[in-house]
C-alpha positions in Angstrom: 65.9 14.3 132.6 62.3 15.3 132.0 59.9 15.1 134.8 57.6 12.1 134.5 54.2 11.9 136.3 53.8 8.9 138.4 51.6 6.2 136.9 48.4 6.0 139.0 48.0 2.7 140.7 45.1 0.5 139.8 42.0 1.1 141.6 41.4 -1.4 144.3 38.2 -3.2 144.4 35.4 -1.8 146.4 35.9 -2.6 150.0 33.2 -5.0 151.4 31.8 -6.1 148.0 32.8 -9.8 148.5 31.1 -9.4 152.0 27.9 -7.9 150.5 27.8 -10.7 148.2 28.0 -13.3 150.9 25.5 -11.5 153.0 23.0 -11.5 149.9 23.6 -15.2 149.4 23.1 -15.8 153.1 19.9 -13.8 153.1 18.6 -15.8 150.1 19.3 -19.2 151.8 17.6 -17.9 155.1 14.6 -16.7 153.2 14.3 -19.9 151.2 14.5 -22.0 154.3 11.7 -19.8 155.9 9.5 -20.4 153.0 10.1 -24.1 152.9 9.1 -24.3 156.6 6.0 -22.2 156.2 4.8 -24.0 153.0 1.7 -25.3 154.7 0.6 -21.7 155.4 1.9 -20.0 152.3 0.4 -22.6 149.8 -3.2 -21.9 150.6 -2.8 -18.2 150.8 -1.1 -18.1 147.3 -4.0 -20.3 146.0 -6.5 -17.7 147.3 -4.6 -14.9 146.0 -4.4 -16.3 142.3 -8.0 -17.3 142.5 -9.0 -13.8 143.5 -6.8 -12.3 140.6 -9.0 -14.1 138.2 -12.2 -13.4 140.0 -11.5 -9.7 140.1 -11.9 -9.5 136.3 -15.6 -10.0 136.2 -15.9 -7.8 139.2 -14.3 -4.9 137.5 -16.6 -5.7 134.4 -19.8 -5.7 136.5 -18.9 -2.6 138.2 -17.2 -0.5 135.2 -19.0 -1.5 131.9 -22.3 -2.6 133.3 -22.7 -0.2 136.1 -23.8 -2.7 138.7 -23.5 -1.5 142.3 -20.6 -2.6 144.1 -22.4 -4.8 146.6 -24.3 -6.4 144.1 -21.2 -7.1 141.8 -19.4 -8.4 144.8 -22.1 -10.8 146.0 -22.3 -12.2 142.3 -18.7 -12.8 142.0 -18.4 -14.4 145.4 -21.2 -16.6 144.7 -19.8 -17.6 141.4 -16.4 -18.2 142.8 -17.6 -20.2 145.9 -20.3 -22.1 144.0 -18.1 -23.0 141.1 -15.2 -24.1 143.5 -17.6 -26.2 145.5 -19.3 -27.9 142.5 -15.9 -28.7 140.9 -14.6 -30.2 144.0 -17.6 -32.3 144.4 -17.5 -33.5 140.9 -13.7 -34.4 141.2 -14.2 -36.4 144.4 -17.2 -38.3 142.7 -14.9 -39.0 139.7 -12.2 -40.2 141.7 -14.5 -42.5 143.7 -16.0 -43.9 140.5 -12.6 -44.5 138.9 -11.1 -46.6 141.8 -13.2 -49.8 141.3 -12.2 -49.8 137.6 -8.4 -49.9 138.4 -8.1 -53.8 138.4 -9.7 -54.0 135.2 -7.2 -51.4 133.7 -4.3 -53.1 135.2 -5.2 -56.3 133.3 -5.5 -54.4 130.1 -2.1 -52.7 130.7 -0.6 -56.3 131.4 -2.1 -57.4 128.0 -0.8 -54.4 126.1 2.6 -54.7 127.7 2.8 -58.4 127.1 1.9 -58.0 123.3 4.5 -55.2 123.0 7.2 -57.1 124.5 6.4 -60.3 122.5 6.5 -58.1 119.5 9.9 -56.9 120.2 11.0 -60.3 121.0 9.9 -61.6 117.5 12.0 -58.7 116.1 15.2 -60.1 117.5 15.4 -58.1 120.8 16.8 -60.4 123.5 14.2 -59.9 126.3 12.0 -62.1 128.5 8.4 -60.8 128.4 7.3 -62.8 131.5 10.1 -61.7 133.6 9.7 -58.0 132.6 5.9 -58.2 133.3 6.6 -59.7 136.7 8.9 -56.8 137.5 6.4 -54.2 136.2 3.9 -55.5 138.8 5.9 -54.0 141.5 4.3 -50.8 140.4 0.4 -50.8 140.9 -2.0 -48.4 139.6 -4.1 -48.8 142.8 -1.2 -47.7 144.9 -0.7 -44.8 142.7 -4.3 -43.9 142.9 -4.2 -44.1 146.6 -1.4 -41.5 146.7 -3.5 -39.3 144.5 -6.5 -39.7 146.8 -4.5 -38.9 149.8 -3.2 -35.6 148.1 -6.6 -34.6 147.1 -7.7 -35.1 150.7 -4.9 -32.9 151.9 -6.0 -30.0 149.4 -9.7 -30.4 150.5 -8.6 -29.8 154.1 -7.4 -26.3 153.1 -10.3 -25.9 150.5 -12.6 -23.8 152.8 -9.8 -21.8 154.1 -8.7 -20.8 150.5 -12.3 -19.9 149.6 -12.7 -17.7 152.8 -9.3 -15.9 152.2 -10.4 -15.4 148.5 -13.6 -13.9 149.4 -11.9 -11.4 151.7 -9.3 -10.5 149.1 -12.0 -10.1 146.4 -13.8 -7.8 148.9 -10.7 -5.7 149.7 -9.7 -5.5 145.9 -11.2 -2.1 145.1 -9.5 -0.4 148.1 -6.0 -2.2 148.1 -4.4 -0.1 145.3 -5.3 3.0 147.1 -3.8 1.6 150.3 -0.6 0.6 148.4 -0.4 4.2 146.9 -0.6 5.7 150.5 1.7 3.2 152.2 4.5 3.1 149.6 4.1 6.3 147.5 7.7 6.4 146.1 7.9 2.7 145.4 4.7 2.7 143.5 5.7 5.8 141.4 9.4 5.4 140.7 9.6 1.5 140.3 7.6 -1.4 138.8 5.9 -2.3 142.0 2.8 -0.9 140.9 2.7 -3.1 137.8 3.1 -6.3 139.7 -0.6 -7.3 140.1 -1.3 -6.2 136.5 1.4 -8.3 135.0 0.6 -11.4 136.9 -3.0 -10.9 136.2 -2.4 -10.5 132.6 -0.2 -13.7 132.5 -2.9 -15.7 134.4 -5.6 -14.5 132.0 -3.7 -15.3 128.9 -2.6 -18.8 130.2 -6.2 -19.6 131.6 -7.6 -18.8 128.1 -5.0 -21.0 126.4 -5.6 -23.8 128.8 -9.2 -23.4 128.1 -8.7 -24.0 124.3 -6.5 -27.1 125.1 -9.3 -28.4 127.3 -11.9 -28.0 124.7 -9.8 -29.6 122.2 -9.1 -32.5 124.4 -12.9 -32.8 125.3 -13.9 -33.0 121.6 -11.1 -35.5 120.9 -12.3 -37.8 123.8 -15.9 -37.5 122.8 -15.1 -38.3 119.2 -12.8 -41.3 119.9 -15.1 -42.6 122.7 -12.5 -42.1 125.5 -14.3 -42.2 128.9 -14.1 -39.5 131.6 -13.9 -36.8 128.9 -14.6 -33.9 131.3 -12.3 -35.1 134.1 -9.4 -35.6 131.6 -10.1 -32.1 130.0 -10.0 -30.6 133.5 -6.7 -32.3 134.1 -5.3 -31.0 130.9 -6.6 -27.5 131.8 -5.1 -27.7 135.4 -1.7 -29.4 134.6 -0.9 -26.9 131.8 -0.4 -24.2 134.5 2.9 -25.9 134.9 5.2 -24.7 132.3 6.5 -27.5 129.8 6.4 -30.4 132.4 2.6 -30.0 133.1 1.8 -30.2 129.4 3.9 -33.4 128.9 2.3 -35.0 132.0 -1.3 -34.2 130.9 -0.6 -35.5 127.3 0.8 -38.8 128.5 -2.1 -39.2 130.9 -4.7 -38.8 128.3 -2.9 -40.9 125.8 -2.5 -43.5 128.4 -6.2 -43.6 129.2 -7.1 -43.8 125.6 -4.6 -46.7 125.1 -5.7 -48.6 128.1 -9.5 -48.4 127.3 -9.5 -48.6 123.5 -6.1 -50.1 122.4 -3.2 -49.0 120.1 -5.3 -47.4 117.3 -7.2 -44.8 119.5 -4.0 -44.2 121.7 -2.0 -43.2 118.5 -5.0 -41.2 117.2 -5.0 -39.4 120.7 -1.2 -38.9 120.7 -1.6 -37.2 117.3 -4.2 -34.9 118.7 -2.2 -34.0 121.7 0.9 -33.3 119.7 -0.8 -31.1 117.2 -2.7 -29.2 119.9 0.6 -28.7 121.8 2.3 -27.3 118.7 -0.8 -25.0 118.1 -0.9 -23.6 121.5 2.9 -23.6 122.6 4.4 -22.4 119.3 1.7 -20.4 117.7 -0.9 -18.9 120.0 1.1 -18.6 123.3 4.1 -16.6 121.7 1.6 -14.2 120.2 -0.7 -13.8 123.1 1.9 -13.4 125.8 4.7 -11.8 123.8 7.3 -10.2 126.2 4.9 -9.9 129.1 6.8 -12.6 131.1 10.3 -10.9 130.5 11.8 -14.2 131.8 14.4 -16.5 130.2 13.2 -19.8 129.2 16.1 -21.3 131.4 14.8 -19.3 134.3 11.4 -20.5 133.8 12.6 -24.2 133.9 14.7 -23.8 136.8 12.1 -22.0 138.6 9.9 -25.1 138.6 12.6 -26.9 140.4 13.4 -24.1 143.1 9.7 -23.3 143.8 8.8 -27.0 143.6 11.4 -27.9 146.3 10.3 -25.0 148.5 6.4 -25.3 148.2 6.1 -28.8 146.8 3.7 -29.5 143.8 1.8 -26.2 144.5 5.0 -24.3 144.1 5.3 -25.7 140.4 1.9 -24.2 139.6 2.8 -20.9 141.0 6.5 -20.9 139.7 6.1 -18.4 137.0 4.0 -15.8 138.8 6.3 -16.0 141.9 9.4 -15.6 139.8 7.8 -12.5 138.0 7.2 -11.0 141.5 11.0 -11.8 142.4 12.2 -10.1 139.2 10.0 -7.0 139.5 11.1 -6.6 143.2 14.9 -7.1 142.1 14.4 -4.8 139.4 13.1 -1.9 141.8 16.2 -2.2 144.0 19.5 -0.5 142.9 21.9 -2.9 144.4 19.9 -6.0 143.1 19.1 -5.0 139.7 21.9 -7.0 138.2 20.1 -10.1 139.5 16.9 -9.1 137.6 18.9 -8.8 134.3 20.0 -12.4 134.8 16.5 -13.7 135.5 15.3 -11.7 132.4 15.3 -12.5 128.6 17.4 -10.9 125.9 14.8 -8.2 125.3 14.6 -7.3 128.9 18.4 -6.9 129.1 18.5 -4.7 126.1 15.8 -2.4 127.5 17.8 -2.2 130.7 20.9 -1.3 128.6 19.1 1.6 127.0 18.2 3.1 130.4 
């Protein structure tokens, strides 16, 4: 009988692989809980960091291309940043104060619009009671909602000076920080993507800011042309809310259309809705893909889920910072051998193909 070599037994799974997964998940939960508990401290620091990333661009322009001395360039940028922030804060507070006395009149106009719309539906055969539905709608008051907004703005203003102070120190340290990072983490800065974190986030913020400015200008022109009040305030809200992917754009558009509808009726409201729809398609479907390209490297599903996760951890501010924070997480995961698979799951198809070629 011929000798047969024994069939090798199937390889057993690596010992401790399940345990390492559980430890990783436990660590994620602990870190998430810590972020949620420290949200009050983390949020203003994040706001200061992202303001500084935008402010550093003119600082580099003044020092590099224009040859302005560092101390003078730093002074100019700090004055512009602090002056602009204080001026904007003053304008927003005055606008909020001027809008509140008009809210009862706007509530009456909303009642009239709702009643006319419900009566029109009833005449077309819809079985509804317009008066009853209008009474139920009165449970929601614009004034109450405005009070919530004002309280939220007051909480933001409490951290306003702290954010400006931290931003000033970050801008002042901007020129020496990269050198410190190279000395402190030489291997990580050379062998991984950690050195590109600031560049990628800054690039994303610059592109999104440019697109939001275009949206704000389009909105301002439409408001002035159609006679919609509070044109600058609405344009600022469009600019600000569009930092929140998808959801922010929808909320901003609905807000502008609602103001146009309440102040001028259905005709102007429909015209403003058309403007918002066309501008959204232009920015979201044409300009944004061309200008951003593959800079994000994030799956669209991950971008949407990041709004939920960071919003839960940091509140409304987390939704504004969701994409930059997720980019940071992805780059950190990508620079770690045992967590690189998670980075692939967060990325888009192009990023996965690049990882496969390595």
